[in-house]
N, C-alpha and C positions, 0 to 999 in steps of 0.2 A: 456637648458640653456640660451638662454634669459629670459625664463619670471624668473629662476630663478635668474640669475644679479635683475630682475626689484623685486621679491617678496622685493631679499632681501637689494636695497635703502631705501625702512621706517627704515627697522629696522637700519641700519648704523644711517640713521640722526637721530636716536634717542640716540642707542649711547655713539651719535659724540656730542649734545647738553649739554647731563648726562658728560660725561666728564668735557664739558668745563662750565656745573655747578660745576662744583665740586671743578676744579680746579677755576676761581673763589669764592666759599664757602673756598678754606682753601688759599687764597689770603688776606682774608680780615681778618684787626689788630682784635685786641684781646686786646684792650681797649677803655672798653666803651666811649659813647659822648651820655650828654644828654646837658638843660637848665634847670637855674635856673630862677626861674620867683617868684614876690610877687606877682600875680595876679592871679585869680582860675579863669578870666575868655581868657584865656589861654587854658584852652585845649576847648572850646568851640570850638577855631580855625580852620577854615579847614591845613589851610595855616601849623599852628601844626602837625596837625594827617598824614599829607603829611610827616612827618621824622619820624614819626615811632616812635618816642625817648620810651623810658622802666625807665628813670630816671629822675630826676629832686633835684631842693634844694630849698629848702624852713633858712630863719630863724628867730627864733620867739626872742621877748625878755626875758632877763631872769625870772622873774618876770610877767610874760606875766599870770596866771592862781594865783593868787595876785590881782592882781588889785582890784578897785570897779569897772574900766571900765575893758569891757569882751569883746572890740570889739578887741582888736592882738588874743584874744583865741578864739573868735569867726572866727577870718580869719584862723585862721591859721587852725584848726579844716575844716571849708568850702573847704579849702586850700587841706587839707592827703584827706582828703573824694573823689573831685572828682579824687585827681590822684589814687586813691586807685580804683575808678570804671570807671579808663580807664587806670590800669594794672600797672600802670607808681612809680617806687618806688623813698619814698623821705628820702633822707639827712638832716637831721630838725635839724640844724643849734641854737644855741646860738646863741644870742649879746647886745650888750644893752639896757639900753631901751631907751637913750640918746646917738642921734652921732654926740649933739655937741663937737666939743673937746676939749679933756683936761678938760670937766664938765661930763660924768658923774662918778653917783661915783659906787667904787666897789665892787658890797658884799660881806662881810662872807663869808667864806666856809661852816659853817654849812648854813645857811642863799642858798646858794648854788645847798645846799642839797637838801638841803629838795623842793624847787623848779626841781629841777631834776629827784625826789621822782614821784611829779602830774606831768610832763609829761612821765614822764614812763610810767608808770599808766594809762592813757588818751591815749598817740597816738600809745600806742602797740599796746596797743586792735585793732585798726586801718589801723592796715602794716607797720608799722615803725620800723624798724629794722636799720637804719641808725641812728646817732650820731653825730655830732659836735660837743667841748668838748665848746672852743668859736670861731668866728668869727674873723678870723684878729685878731687877738691875738694882734698885733705888732703896732697898727694907733692909734695913736690921739687919734681917736674917739671913739676906746676902754675902758674903764678903766681901762685891763688889760697892756698899751702900754706901763707906767714903772717896774710892776710884771711882772715875767715871775715868780718868782718864784708859786704866789698866782694861776698863768694859771698851775702850775707843780700841784699842788695842785688842784684846779678845774679837773684834770684830773684821779686823785688819785679818786677824791671824785666822777665821770663819772661812772666810772670803776667799785668801789665799788656798786654803783644802775643797776646797767648796767649786769656786767660780761662780762665774755669772749666769751658769745655766738655771742650777731651780735655786726657791728660794728664798731668801734668809730675811728675815723681825732681828734688823743688824742694835734694836735696841729694844728695850721691857720693859716704862717703870707702870710705879703705881701712882696711882691721882691721893699726893699727900705734901703733905705741904714742904716751899725747896725741889720740887718737878723740874719747873724752870730753870733755876742755875746747874741743876743735878745734867740737864738737857744741856746745857748751855755751854761747860765743861766736857761735857762728851764730842760736843762737836768741833768745841775750841781744837781736841787732838789729834782729829785727823786733820785728812790732806783735802781739797776743794777734790778731787778725784774720788777719796773714800767719800767725800760728801754725798756725793753720786752715787755713789753705790749702794748707800745708805736711805735703802728705798721703801723698807718695811718697817713704819712703828710698831710695836702690842704696847698697848693700854691697857690696866686694871685697875677699871673705874665701879669700882666696887658705894665707894663713896662716895659720889655724884647717883647712882643711882640708888642709893639706901636713902641717900640726904635731900632729894626729892633736886637736887641741880646739875650743870654741867659746866663751872667757874673752872677743874681742873681737865676734865677736858676735852674744849675749848685751846685751855690756858696750850695744853703739852702738843695740838695740833697746831698749835699759833708756830709757838717755836721751834718748830721739827719744818714746819713751812720759808721760818723762815732763815736757813738753812740747806731745807732743800723744797725750792717748792713745787714739784712732780712726790711730793710725797704721800703714800701711801697707807695707809690706817686700816692694825685688825685691835679688836679687840679682844688680847687673848687669852681674856677672866676677865669672867664678869656674871650678875646674875643679882639675882632676888636672898638677901638675906633671912635662911631660915632661925639664924643664933649665934653671936657673936661677941662675947665677954661679962661685957655688963651693959656694955652700947648696947645694944640689938637681944632683948628676951628671947625665948623663942613663940615666934608665933606664923606657923605656914604660911599661914592669911595678906598678912604683909608682903610676905616676902613671894607672892605672888601677883599682889597691886607692884609690887621694884621688878619683877620680869619686864609689865608695862614697858619699865622707864628705861627699861634695854632698847629696847626697838620704836624710841620717843625719842633716847638722842641717835641715835640709827638714822631715824630720819635725817634729825637734824644736821649733823657729819657727812652728811651719806657728798653732798654735794663738790666737799672739802675732802674726801678723797677714802672714805671708810668703804671697805671691800668686805671685811670680815668678823663673825658675830664667832666664836668657842666661848658660849659658857660653863657657869664651870663649879657645881660639879653634880653629873650624876645622884649617885650613892650622897645619902647624907646619912652624921650619921646615930643621927635620934639627940633627942637632947638633953639634956648636962651630960653629954657623955664624953664631946672635945669644947673646948673653947673659939669653936669656927664647922659650922655648916648652911651649903647652901648645897643641898641634895634636894634633888628634883620631884627624887624617890627617895621613901624611910630605909635604914640598912636591910629590911623586906623587902629593901621592889616595890612596899603597896607608891601608890602616885601620890603625891599632891595637887598640892592645889596649887603650885606652880608649874608644875607638868600639865596638865590642865589645861591653864592658862597660858605653856606654849604650843603646846598645843591647837590653840584657837588660831592661834596666830601666826603657826610654821605657810600655810597658805598663800599667803602673800610674797614669799623668802625665798629667795635660792638655797641648793642645799648642794 
């Protein structure tokens, strides 16, 4: 009998470990977490590899494939190619070609459609299956900020090119005053059919995350649900701010604390359709170097407190 107990102990230990692993797996949230960045160097960093990310986001100027200067085109190809080599899917997000507030020219629907056709022809064979109609459409750095109707026309144009096979972020907005009115005008410009096709809405909720609130995230979700009850939501750009103008002085410890807020909001809104978190960004610029810094690592790749906080949180989430 004693011999039997000795033989059974290893088996019981294995079964216990298996049950624990199964329980941990079952507890993992279905919300996918990734990191967006504009630098291809991210994929070579060991610190990035340690996070085991499988999704990212890259924004590309709407006319990058037609300008004489091929820098933006080549840069995007390099990024998408490197992501694919690392087993990472890319949300390719169309954006402005001039971030100067209120200065960028709004393209016509026909010009936008022609560019999207080129992008799909080039990047779909490279593995891109997720597309963003227009980055942060309601912000003044984007030419769509005063024209939600045009943003809706762009969605229809992209859907016509891409179809239902790939995923499309139909509307992408920043959590700022007036966002609900912008959304309402966007949906008003869509037919009932296209409202149903607008299945994913992107949210940039830096304000809520860094000011310890949930107001705008809740309102954006509520407004979209009013027009399409089955809408899913992605935090397409979010994270703890290390530095942002005069509002947020340089602090990596504060940014780490606010990184936790991203996941508090994720838990709060998961039942309402939140599917994905795309933190922005991997590389910071260094305090005092630019107006905006939300990097998880410094410009030299040195990990910051936000990175370390993220690493502790990630085991509870999907990639």
